[in-house]
C-alpha positions as CSV (number, residue, x, y, z in Angstrom):
1,M,16.5,-6.6,10.4
2,G,13.6,-9.0,10.4
3,T,13.3,-12.7,11.1
4,W,11.5,-15.5,9.4
5,L,8.5,-14.9,11.7
6,E,8.4,-11.1,11.7
7,P,9.7,-9.3,8.7
8,S,11.0,-5.7,8.6
9,I,7.9,-4.4,6.8
10,N,5.9,-1.4,7.8
11,R,2.7,-2.6,9.6
12,K,0.8,0.5,8.7
13,K,1.1,-0.3,5.0
14,K,-1.9,-2.6,4.7
15,M,-1.9,-5.3,2.1
16,A,-4.5,-7.5,0.4
17,K,-5.4,-10.9,1.6
18,G,-4.4,-12.6,-1.6
19,R,-4.4,-16.2,-2.6
20,P,-1.6,-18.8,-2.5
21,R,0.2,-19.6,-5.7
22,V,-1.5,-22.2,-8.0
23,A,0.9,-24.0,-10.4
24,T,-1.3,-24.2,-13.5
25,G,1.6,-24.4,-15.9
26,G,3.1,-27.6,-14.4
27,S,5.6,-26.0,-12.0
28,T,7.1,-28.3,-9.3
29,K,8.8,-25.5,-7.5
30,G,9.1,-26.0,-3.7
31,T,7.7,-29.5,-3.6
32,T,10.9,-31.5,-3.1
33,V,13.6,-31.6,-0.4
34,I,16.6,-29.5,-1.5
35,W,18.9,-28.7,1.5
36,G,18.1,-31.4,4.0
37,D,17.6,-35.1,4.1
38,Y,13.9,-35.2,5.3
39,G,11.1,-32.8,4.9
40,L,7.5,-32.0,5.9
41,R,5.1,-31.4,3.0
42,M,1.5,-30.3,3.0
43,I,-0.8,-32.5,0.9
44,D,-4.5,-31.4,1.3
45,H,-5.2,-27.7,0.4
46,H,-3.5,-24.3,0.2
47,R,-4.1,-22.0,3.2
48,R,-2.6,-19.2,5.2
49,I,-0.6,-20.1,8.3
50,S,0.1,-17.7,11.1
51,A,3.5,-17.0,12.6
52,K,2.3,-18.3,16.0
53,Q,1.5,-21.7,14.4
54,L,4.9,-21.8,12.7
55,K,6.7,-21.0,15.9
56,M,4.8,-23.7,17.8
57,A,5.7,-26.3,15.1
58,E,9.3,-25.3,15.2
59,D,9.4,-25.5,19.0
60,T,7.8,-28.9,18.9
61,I,10.5,-30.2,16.5
62,K,13.3,-28.8,18.7
63,V,11.9,-30.3,21.9
64,R,11.6,-33.8,20.2
65,L,15.1,-33.6,18.8
66,R,16.8,-32.3,21.9
67,G,20.3,-33.7,22.2
68,E,20.6,-34.7,18.5
69,K,23.0,-33.2,16.0
70,Y,20.9,-31.7,13.2
71,R,20.1,-28.5,11.3
72,I,16.6,-27.3,10.5
73,Y,15.8,-25.4,7.4
74,K,12.7,-23.2,7.1
75,R,11.4,-23.0,3.5
76,K,8.7,-20.4,4.2
77,C,8.7,-17.0,5.9
78,C,6.0,-14.7,7.2
79,N,5.5,-11.8,4.8
80,V,1.8,-11.2,4.8
81,G,0.1,-9.0,7.3
82,V,-3.3,-9.9,8.7
83,Y,-5.6,-7.0,9.6
84,V,-8.8,-7.5,11.5
85,S,-11.5,-5.3,13.0
86,G,-13.2,-6.1,16.3
87,N,-16.2,-8.3,16.9
88,E,-19.7,-6.9,16.3
89,M,-18.4,-4.0,14.3
90,R,-20.5,-2.3,11.7
91,M,-19.5,-2.4,8.1
92,G,-17.2,0.2,6.7
93,K,-14.7,2.4,8.6
94,G,-11.6,0.9,6.9
95,K,-9.8,-2.4,6.8
96,G,-8.9,-2.7,10.5
97,S,-5.8,-2.7,12.6
98,F,-2.8,-5.1,12.4
99,D,-3.3,-8.4,14.1
100,H,-0.4,-10.8,13.2
101,W,2.0,-12.0,10.5
102,A,1.3,-15.0,8.3
103,T,2.5,-16.8,5.2
104,R,0.7,-18.2,2.2
105,M,1.2,-22.0,1.9
106,A,0.5,-23.5,-1.5
107,V,-0.5,-27.1,-1.8
108,S,2.3,-29.8,-1.9
109,Q,5.0,-27.4,-0.7
110,V,7.7,-28.3,1.8
111,L,7.7,-26.3,5.0
112,F,10.6,-27.8,7.1
113,E,13.7,-29.7,6.2
114,I,16.1,-31.4,8.6
115,K,19.7,-32.5,7.9
116,G,22.1,-34.3,10.3
117,R,23.3,-37.5,11.9
118,I,19.9,-38.6,13.1
119,H,17.7,-41.7,12.6
120,E,14.8,-41.5,10.2
121,Q,12.2,-42.7,12.7
122,I,13.1,-40.0,15.1
123,V,12.6,-37.3,12.4
124,R,9.3,-39.0,11.4
125,D,8.1,-38.7,15.0
126,A,9.2,-35.0,15.2
127,F,7.4,-34.1,12.0
128,R,4.3,-36.0,13.1
129,L,4.1,-33.9,16.3
130,A,4.7,-30.7,14.3
131,G,2.0,-31.6,11.8
132,N,-0.4,-32.0,14.6
133,K,0.2,-28.4,15.7
134,L,-0.3,-27.1,12.2
135,P,-3.6,-26.7,10.2
136,G,-4.1,-29.2,7.4
137,Q,-2.7,-32.6,6.5
138,W,1.1,-33.2,6.2
139,E,3.3,-36.0,4.9
140,F,6.9,-37.1,5.5
141,V,9.2,-36.8,2.5
142,K,12.8,-37.7,1.8
143,K,15.5,-36.3,-0.4
144,G,15.1,-37.8,-3.9
145,D,11.3,-38.3,-3.7
146,A,9.2,-37.4,-6.8
147,P,8.1,-33.8,-7.2
148,M,4.4,-32.9,-7.3
149,V,2.3,-30.9,-9.7
150,G,-0.7,-29.7,-7.7
151,I,-1.8,-32.9,-5.9
152,T,-0.4,-35.3,-8.5
153,K,2.9,-37.0,-7.8
154,L,5.2,-37.3,-10.7
155,D,6.2,-40.9,-9.8
156,G,6.4,-42.8,-13.1
157,V,4.3,-40.1,-14.8
158,T,5.9,-37.4,-16.9
159,L,4.7,-33.8,-17.2
160,E,4.1,-34.3,-20.9
161,E,1.7,-37.2,-20.1
162,L,-0.2,-35.0,-17.7
163,K,-0.6,-32.3,-20.3
164,R,-1.8,-34.8,-23.0
165,P,-5.6,-35.0,-23.4
166,R,-7.2,-38.1,-21.9
167,R,-9.2,-38.8,-25.1
168,T,-8.6,-38.2,-28.7
169,I,-10.1,-35.0,-30.0
170,A,-11.2,-34.8,-33.7
171,P,-9.5,-32.0,-35.6
172,A,-11.8,-29.0,-36.0
173,E,-12.7,-28.0,-39.5
174,L,-11.4,-24.7,-40.7
175,P,-14.0,-22.1,-41.7
176,G,-14.5,-21.8,-45.4
177,T,-13.7,-25.3,-46.3
178,K,-16.5,-27.5,-47.8
179,T,-16.8,-31.2,-47.3
180,P,-17.8,-33.3,-50.3
181,T,-21.5,-34.2,-50.3
182,A,-23.4,-37.1,-51.9
183,A,-24.6,-34.9,-54.8
184,S,-21.1,-33.9,-55.8
185,T,-19.7,-37.4,-55.7
186,T,-21.2,-38.7,-59.0
187,A,-19.7,-41.2,-61.3
188,P,-18.3,-40.0,-64.6
189,G,-20.9,-40.1,-67.4
190,E,-23.9,-39.7,-65.1
191,A,-26.1,-36.7,-65.4
192,C,-26.5,-34.5,-62.4
193,E,-29.8,-32.7,-61.9
194,V,-29.6,-29.0,-61.3
195,S,-32.5,-27.3,-59.7
196,S,-33.3,-24.0,-61.1
197,S,-34.2,-21.4,-58.6
198,P,-36.9,-18.9,-59.5
């Protein structure tokens, strides 16, 4: 049985590095606080975060909130194995040996949530200290805050407005249709010259 920092996956089964999820279709999944009252959300760029960094951030929150009645929720778990080869190694000879577990963190996703009888400023300070231990830039969010699509916050802006083009686009002409020319628009009773081709 694995934990959120070390899954029960075979380490010898090597996996690709991969890339974090990019919500190109307008998905807001994982960008709002669901279970708790406050959350810690990443705002700058997607990246891969190691289990050691996640454990350090969790310990920082627990030390700051010692004596308080709360519950912490972890929204991400480590399920990606990182394999490295030694320094000054020649190219080839395989992927390398197992080094550590990590998780892929997409932009604007919530990492930690906290719920309990605790003051907001105390939680803000705890999340500030945890964000200093983690790579990237983080922000404090509350339950009920607007979701995010990529790096755009849906605060007064609907998803349909984001998908709408910013400028009006002229309708494209269908192939095979002819537009009326100046020669064809003659008044009734006027003669139209026809050029005879040899």
